[in-house]
KESE-849481 format. One record per residue (C-alpha): residue in one letter; x, y, z. Coordinates in pm, whole numbers, padded with zeros to 5 digits, always signed. Each point is the difference from the previous one (the first is absolute). Layout:
REM residues N
aXYZ/...
//
This chain:
REM residues 663
x+09908-03907+03728/x+00222+00118-00282/x-00120-00276-00236/x-00354+00129+00045/x+00093+00352-00102/x-00108+00183+00316/x+00151+00336+00083/x+00147+00047+00344/x-00292+00217+00113/x-00238-00284-00100/x+00209-00249+00196/x-00020+00235+00296/x-00380+00026+00005/x-00072-00374-00034/x+00215-00118+00293/x-00279-00007+00258/x-00235-00173-00244/x+00262-00271-00055/x-00007-00058+00376/x-00375-00064-00021/x-00121+00335+00134/x-00306+00186-00128/x+00123+00315-00174/x-00109+00281-00231/x+00267+00094-00254/x-00008+00375-00068/x+00193+00086-00315/x-00072+00265-00265/x-00165-00090-00328/x+00263-00155-00224/x+00200-00114+00301/x-00057-00370-00065/x-00244-00097+00274/x-00145-00282-00209/x+00343-00143-00081/x+00080+00002+00372/x-00329-00182+00065/x+00086-00263-00262/x+00327-00066+00182/x-00179-00034+00336/x-00251-00240-00161/x+00284-00206-00151/x+00182-00035+00332/x-00327-00072+00180/x-00083-00286-00239/x+00354-00137+00019/x+00018+00002+00380/x-00354-00115+00084/x-00105-00334-00153/x-00368+00008-00095/x-00005+00381+00010/x-00274+00182-00190/x+00019+00364-00108/x-00280+00236-00107/x+00080+00328-00175/x-00291+00242+00023/x-00047+00299-00230/x-00270+00264-00017/x-00026+00040-00378/x-00060-00263-00265/x+00283+00103-00233/x+00252-00047+00282/x-00076-00374+00013/x+00151-00060-00343/x+00277+00256+00050/x+00124-00162+00321/x-00031-00350-00144/x+00169+00067-00334/x+00265+00254+00100/x+00098-00107+00350/x-00117-00322+00161/x-00010-00245-00290/x+00346+00086-00144/x+00166-00060+00338/x-00219-00271+00155/x-00185-00168-00287/x+00268-00262-00069/x+00004-00144+00353/x-00349+00067+00128/x-00363-00022-00110/x-00137+00351-00058/x-00347+00113-00105/x-00146+00345-00070/x-00372+00052+00055/x-00219+00304-00067/x-00371+00058-00037/x-00018-00084-00370/x+00163-00345+00017/x-00166-00333+00074/x+00245-00104+00275/x-00171+00235+00244/x-00303-00233+00000/x+00220-00274+00150/x+00225+00219+00209/x+00025-00250+00284/x+00124-00270-00237/x+00253+00238-00158/x+00137+00085+00344/x+00046-00369+00085/x+00181-00070-00327/x+00228+00307-00007/x+00299+00130+00192/x-00066+00365-00077/x-00324+00173-00101/x-00021+00354-00137/x-00353+00139+00011/x-00210+00306+00063/x-00081+00037+00369/x-00374-00026-00068/x+00044-00355-00131/x+00163-00108+00326/x-00268+00180+00202/x-00272-00179-00198/x+00169-00335+00063/x+00029+00069+00372/x-00377+00059+00022/x-00114-00266-00250/x-00060-00331+00182/x-00046-00207-00316/x+00249-00284-00039/x+00268+00076-00258/x-00048+00373+00043/x+00060+00058+00371/x+00340+00070+00156/x+00125+00090+00347/x+00275+00247+00085/x+00180-00284+00179/x+00058-00172-00337/x+00252+00273-00087/x+00341+00049+00155/x+00078+00339-00159/x-00232+00281-00115/x+00158+00267-00218/x-00225+00308-00019/x+00078+00245-00280/x-00089+00370+00044/x-00072-00086+00363/x-00083+00360+00100/x-00352-00093-00115/x-00033-00221+00311/x-00241+00230+00181/x-00370+00065+00063/x-00229-00224-00210/x+00256-00083-00269/x+00031-00364-00103/x+00358-00023+00130/x-00125+00107+00342/x-00283-00253-00008/x+00255-00276-00052/x+00234+00135+00265/x-00287+00052+00246/x-00049-00378-00006/x+00372-00044+00051/x+00012+00239+00298/x-00311-00151+00159/x+00151-00349-00020/x+00332+00128+00134/x-00166+00166+00301/x-00178-00330+00071/x+00340-00172+00018/x-00004-00171-00341/x+00358-00091-00091/x-00047-00144-00350/x-00002+00332-00178/x+00205+00109-00301/x+00293+00237+00015/x-00091+00346-00136/x+00206+00199-00249/x-00150+00336-00097/x+00132+00218-00282/x-00060+00374-00033/x+00157+00313-00141/x-00240+00237+00169/x-00176-00072+00331/x-00125+00360+00007/x-00109+00204+00301/x-00363-00109+00019/x-00128+00347-00083/x+00169+00169+00295/x+00248+00289-00019/x+00159-00049+00343/x+00292-00224+00093/x-00205-00149+00286/x-00283-00096-00234/x+00240-00134-00263/x+00174-00221+00260/x-00339-00134+00112/x-00088-00078-00363/x+00324-00190-00061/x-00049-00193+00325/x-00354-00091-00109/x+00128-00136-00333/x+00262-00201+00193/x-00272-00131+00233/x-00230-00093-00288/x+00287-00197-00160/x+00138-00125+00333/x+00341+00114-00124/x+00293+00230+00061/x+00093+00245-00273/x+00355-00013-00141/x+00193+00217-00244/x+00357+00041-00115/x+00229+00185+00242/x+00357-00117-00060/x-00034-00011-00379/x-00236+00297-00042/x+00254+00185-00222/x+00009-00297-00239/x-00380-00002-00007/x-00014+00370-00082/x+00247-00049-00282/x-00183-00305-00138/x-00344+00165+00006/x+00035+00356-00129/x-00319+00203+00013/x-00142+00142-00322/x+00046+00367-00074/x-00314+00169+00128/x-00140+00309-00162/x-00316+00206+00007/x-00136+00085-00345/x-00221+00293+00093/x-00255+00176-00220/x-00191+00320+00059/x-00375-00006+00046/x-00195+00032-00324/x-00090+00371-00019/x-00348-00070-00129/x-00222-00308+00019/x-00334+00073-00172/x-00084-00372-00024/x+00048-00051+00374/x-00183+00324+00077/x-00298-00118-00204/x-00012-00329+00191/x+00003+00193+00328/x-00284+00220-00125/x-00207-00314-00071/x+00082-00144+00342/x-00113+00319+00170/x-00323-00019-00201/x-00062-00348+00146/x+00073+00126+00350/x-00253+00280-00047/x-00253-00262-00116/x+00062-00205+00317/x-00045+00308+00225/x+00214-00148+00278/x+00015+00313+00212/x+00275+00110+00239/x+00007-00329+00195/x+00201-00166-00278/x+00299+00218-00092/x+00161-00074-00334/x+00374-00047-00030/x+00195+00082-00315/x-00121-00171-00317/x+00256-00225-00167/x+00168-00123+00319/x+00016-00329+00192/x-00163+00180+00294/x-00302+00088-00212/x-00020-00360-00119/x-00021-00110+00365/x-00280+00253+00051/x-00214-00133-00286/x+00052-00359+00117/x-00148+00103+00337/x-00274+00191-00181/x-00101-00308-00203/x-00012-00214+00315/x-00216+00262+00170/x-00234+00006-00297/x-00041-00378+00006/x-00046-00034+00377/x-00244+00296+00005/x-00192-00145-00299/x+00076+00324-00186/x+00057-00112-00358/x+00057+00357-00121/x+00296+00033+00236/x+00138-00346-00077/x-00022+00038-00378/x+00147+00350-00005/x+00291-00121+00213/x+00076-00283-00245/x+00004+00242-00293/x+00208+00255+00191/x+00259-00271+00062/x+00024-00057-00375/x+00057+00371-00058/x+00259+00006+00277/x+00174-00300-00159/x+00006+00194-00326/x+00160+00298+00175/x+00264-00225+00159/x+00076-00155-00339/x+00012+00346-00159/x+00262+00093+00260/x+00198-00320-00063/x-00017-00071-00373/x-00174+00153-00303/x-00327+00191-00019/x-00130-00245-00259/x+00056-00286+00246/x-00216+00178+00256/x-00270+00062-00260/x+00000-00366-00106/x-00059-00110+00360/x-00319+00207+00012/x-00101-00098-00352/x+00029-00370+00087/x-00194+00042+00324/x-00292+00185-00157/x-00018-00224-00306/x-00173-00261+00220/x-00229+00237+00186/x-00262+00073-00265/x-00138-00355+00025/x-00011-00008+00382/x-00124+00349+00089/x-00322-00050+00200/x-00101+00314+00191/x+00023+00380+00003/x+00343+00003+00162/x+00138-00235-00264/x-00146+00210-00282/x+00146+00318+00152/x+00350-00151+00030/x-00004-00156-00345/x-00138+00319-00151/x+00269+00212+00164/x+00273-00211-00158/x-00167-00014-00342/x-00048+00379-00006/x+00372+00051+00070/x+00147-00293-00195/x+00081+00193-00317/x+00171+00279+00194/x+00202-00247+00210/x+00110-00186-00312/x+00115+00325-00164/x+00189+00118+00310/x+00170-00337+00048/x+00149+00022-00349/x+00149+00349+00038/x+00377-00059+00012/x+00065+00349+00142/x-00122-00115+00340/x+00151-00350+00013/x+00145-00135+00324/x+00364+00124+00022/x+00100-00309+00197/x-00035-00206-00317/x+00268+00204-00174/x+00234-00037+00297/x-00063-00374+00011/x+00074-00026-00372/x+00333+00179+00047/x+00091-00226+00295/x-00065-00314-00204/x+00176+00128-00311/x+00308+00100+00199/x+00047-00363+00101/x-00131-00185-00306/x+00126+00230-00276/x+00364-00091+00058/x-00001-00301-00231/x+00081-00239+00286/x-00194-00274+00168/x-00195+00194+00262/x-00276-00159+00201/x-00233+00187+00230/x-00309-00015+00219/x-00254+00281+00007/x-00208-00009+00320/x-00338+00167+00028/x-00276-00034+00257/x-00308-00144-00166/x-00085-00254-00267/x-00180+00274-00192/x+00306+00224-00005/x+00238-00273-00115/x-00240-00095-00282/x-00005+00364-00107/x+00380+00022+00021/x+00036-00315-00209/x-00228+00145-00268/x+00204+00322+00004/x+00336-00180-00029/x-00129-00231-00275/x-00127+00291-00209/x+00281+00248+00064/x+00220+00027-00313/x+00309+00125+00187/x-00013-00283+00254/x-00056-00258-00271/x+00297+00133-00200/x+00211-00041+00315/x-00082-00372-00009/x-00219-00016+00309/x-00191-00330+00015/x-00245+00034+00288/x-00247-00223+00180/x-00234+00031+00294/x+00056-00188+00326/x-00284-00001+00254/x-00121-00226+00277/x-00190-00317-00080/x-00379+00011+00017/x-00324+00035-00194/x-00099+00279-00232/x+00127+00187-00300/x+00292+00169+00177/x+00130-00312+00178/x+00236-00274-00118/x-00011-00374+00037/x+00292-00160+00182/x+00127-00149-00327/x-00012+00344-00164/x+00206+00137+00289/x+00259-00274-00042/x+00022+00047-00378/x+00046+00377+00034/x+00277-00033+00259/x+00171-00273-00203/x-00002+00219-00311/x+00135+00293+00199/x+00275-00217+00143/x+00091-00129-00347/x+00002+00349-00147/x-00282-00029-00253/x-00172+00260+00220/x+00203+00286+00143/x-00254+00206+00193/x-00249-00126+00258/x-00283+00237+00090/x-00107-00129+00336/x-00196+00041+00317/x+00161-00097+00331/x+00001-00370-00103/x+00353+00045-00140/x+00138+00196+00298/x+00107-00299+00205/x+00242-00274-00094/x+00008+00035-00378/x+00363-00070-00088/x+00109+00130-00340/x+00376+00068+00010/x-00014+00204-00322/x-00267+00242+00130/x+00158+00346+00004/x-00298+00234+00028/x-00279+00027+00257/x-00255+00280-00037/x-00255+00076+00268/x-00281+00195-00161/x-00277+00161+00203/x+00058-00221+00305/x-00046+00062+00372/x+00125-00305+00191/x+00181-00088+00321/x+00372-00051+00060/x-00023-00377-00057/x-00147+00037-00350/x+00253+00272-00084/x+00296-00219+00104/x-00143-00299-00184/x-00061+00194-00321/x+00347+00154+00014/x+00146-00348+00035/x-00138-00109-00337/x+00275+00208-00167/x+00279-00258+00019/x+00234+00098-00288/x+00304+00220+00056/x-00058+00374-00037/x-00375-00049+00036/x-00246+00288+00025/x-00290+00031+00245/x-00225+00282-00120/x-00292+00165+00177/x-00214+00185-00254/x-00213+00246+00194/x-00159+00340+00000/x+00179+00293+00163/x-00122+00040+00356/x-00192-00328-00021/x-00039-00254+00276/x+00203-00266-00183/x+00330+00183+00056/x-00079+00069+00365/x-00088-00364+00052/x+00320-00123-00168/x+00208+00221+00228/x-00194-00117+00306/x+00055-00361-00105/x+00375+00059-00007/x-00020+00112+00365/x-00216-00301+00088/x+00249-00233-00167/x+00271+00141+00224/x-00232-00034+00302/x-00055-00369-00085/x+00375-00062+00007/x+00037+00174+00336/x-00290-00199+00148/x+00148-00330-00118/x+00332+00100+00153/x-00167+00062+00336/x-00175-00338-00012/x+00326-00175-00088/x+00177+00165+00294/x-00253-00129+00255/x+00119-00255+00253/x-00120-00347-00111/x-00202-00048+00319/x-00175+00338-00034/x-00070-00066-00370/x-00147-00344+00071/x-00224+00133+00278/x-00137+00272-00228/x-00060-00252-00281/x-00184-00243+00230/x-00214+00283+00143/x-00093+00117-00351/x-00081-00355-00112/x-00218-00067+00306/x-00183+00330-00049/x-00056-00074-00371/x-00133-00348+00081/x-00253+00141+00248/x-00100+00276-00241/x-00059-00250-00282/x-00205-00222+00232/x-00222+00292+00108/x-00035+00117-00361/x-00108-00349-00108/x-00259-00014+00277/x-00137+00336-00109/x-00016-00120-00362/x-00195-00310+00102/x-00238+00213+00205/x-00040+00250-00283/x-00069-00271-00258/x-00293-00129+00206/x-00154+00337+00082/x-00297-00046-00235/x-00190-00303-00122/x+00082-00035-00371/x-00370-00030-00086/x-00062+00349+00144/x+00261+00167-00222/x-00107+00124-00342/x+00252+00078-00275/x-00077+00294-00228/x+00188+00117-00308/x+00233+00281+00102/x-00073+00181-00325/x-00379+00015-00006/x-00094-00130+00350/x-00217-00279-00146/x-00040-00294+00247/x+00135-00311-00172/x+00094-00265+00260/x-00004-00111+00363/x+00304-00079+00211/x-00089-00369+00020/x+00011-00022-00382/x+00378+00041+00024/x+00227-00303+00046/x+00379-00047-00008/x+00153-00242-00250/x+00364-00114+00004/x+00051+00208+00317/x+00029+00305-00225/x-00291+00072-00234/x-00322+00158+00127/x-00282-00111-00226/x-00377+00049-00009/x-00170-00341-00015/x-00356+00133-00039/x-00109-00090-00357/x-00230+00306-00010/x+00300+00232+00028/x+00085-00026-00370/x-00296+00219-00094/x+00168+00295+00171/x+00321+00000-00204/x+00125+00010-00357/x+00321-00153-00134/x+00287+00162-00184/x+00347-00092-00118/x+00234-00276+00107/x+00263+00088+00266/x+00364-00085-00074/x+00032-00290+00243/x+00135-00353-00035/x-00200-00316+00071/x+00053-00143+00347/x-00022-00352+00140/x-00371+00003+00092/x-00131+00309-00178/x+00045+00231-00294/x-00102+00363-00046/x-00323+00087-00175/x-00112+00345-00104/x+00005+00332+00183/x-00334+00081+00165/x-00158+00338+00072/x-00327+00142+00128/x-00275-00032-00262/x-00153+00327+00120/x+00295+00240+00029/x+00300-00181-00148/x+00210-00005+00318/x+00251-00285-00028/x-00056-00266+00269/x+00253-00275-00071/x+00012-00295-00239/x-00147-00342-00060/x+00193-00315+00085/x-00049-00339-00162/x+00042-00231+00297/x+00112-00358-00064/x-00128+00036-00360/x-00358-00026+00130/x-00121+00301+00198/x-00003+00360-00128/x+00029+00221+00307/x+00038+00379+00036/x+00303+00109+00207/x-00076+00332+00168/x+00225+00278+00134/x-00166+00143+00312/x+00143+00347-00069/x-00261+00029-00276/x-00291-00044+00239/x-00159+00169+00299/x-00128-00213+00289/x-00334+00075+00163/x+00032-00126+00359/x-00225+00026+00309/x+00221+00292+00104/x-00004+00189-00328/x+00185+00001-00330/x+00366-00106+00010/x+00288-00033-00246/x+00299-00235-00014/x+00309+00001-00218/x+00072-00372+00044/x-00216-00299+00087/x+00207-00054+00315/x-00143+00327+00132/x-00369-00093-00021/x-00195-00040+00325/x-00182-00325-00071/x+00118-00359-00028/x+00053-00146-00347/x+00009-00378-00014/x+00227-00213-00217/x-00157-00216-00269/
//
């Protein structure tokens, strides 16, 4: 293996895979799991004529990274390789690409779509592959797409199907599954092994070499004291209490602390209660309270002016859609206090002290005249947009040569990125024209930038998996992993807990590895059989639930103003994905807005955003189908359903209790 450049610990962990066994490779971030997988794929293709390998990833940017940095350099000369993600045309002929290629690198969702699509040229079977490599395989659980693929695999295996691919899973952090006990952690690791039908292997003999090769970054807590005074935040809380007094909830609905995630959960429940009880006062007040709570959370994370702008943007659209006494009260409350809020948000005496600490942390690394590269992680898209604005307009940070960009998940809307924008940003960061990524969790897993020497976690509460993954982005020697947090805050406590859970994960894996092979296999088979039965029962319940009501008896009302606008049998499914209203009379209920940032697809292209003509609640967008039909795509979360058993809500179309036919 020397000619391939593997370290001895990598040679150690691939041995069972080279013998054709299903395994999960557990190595720390930066330990070279992908390089080990490339070697296994190479030997598999060499030793099995007609072999076909699929490499599955869970994030779009990893498709190009694995293709360009790992698989193509080592295998591209001798084998036919193709990389496919959601924004390339090859996905529309996935079945043909599989037939014509030796190795396919794609997002897992593309393979899942091909497994369910029966159209010729698009459909594939698991039996067409001889090796499945699953990156970040700890995501193979619950309803994740990896687990959907592997559920098919396990079901076929339990039926005695022999033509199934070998499995090679890769992970740095299986986690504990939310448990804090060794028993629960062992059960979690066994469940991951069962879901992947694999044993879990790690370096034993050459563990010292691994530790030397993959040094951990220097971790530090950059702690700041609480701001002694917060008149801006106090004023927001005063306004929120005023709304609560207006609602007159009474003692049956206790209020948790304003400006917390717990309070946000409370107002989400409150809005649902308002909608289901047909109490528009309650529903509307809850929506506005959530905006104020968002502003408080932003005030605690970034600048006061950022929090003010969130409210300013929200209320700038309300004057044209206010339609009743509650709406006038809420709009009036903001307008009466707008000048005072603006003044308070600009008072530098009361600025968030975390910003100063963050500035010092960045300058310490970037002000040395070197070639530093870093990733700044924050929780929400709003917060990273605010941080980007702060960095871009901060004279000290600009003098230090910081060239920043945002990296978020792909999607629709102003704070999302297209897949091509993601790729361009990562490419520029890798090349050095950008040296600071301000990112949500999209960059936590798999992003391989050897020169990255700073990771900052800012205002984050996450589990031990995310912490390990984020820490692993700091690949350069003498790297720094900084946690910027408030003294006595939950972030520090969570980081320390995660360190204990990381240790617990290692102990649980050790126990699983020490099991007798017969005992291990019995436990795996039992877990697989139980999961198969559970999925079967769950599917039966879904089918029963989806036929609970006749579609013609279900009325859809706008969730914002409760206006009835459609019947359940107006809704049809197109392309197995898009829920559209085919009733031509429906267009009188909505108005159109801007154009979403979406590409044109094979059979359809995006039209304009649509919202309720009465109250302005956004409903979805138009689609231009096959260049002929203009159809409104609806998101069910923006509607309430009047059923024979009362008013109901659903977050996703899959949760509705009536059958929707395909068109």
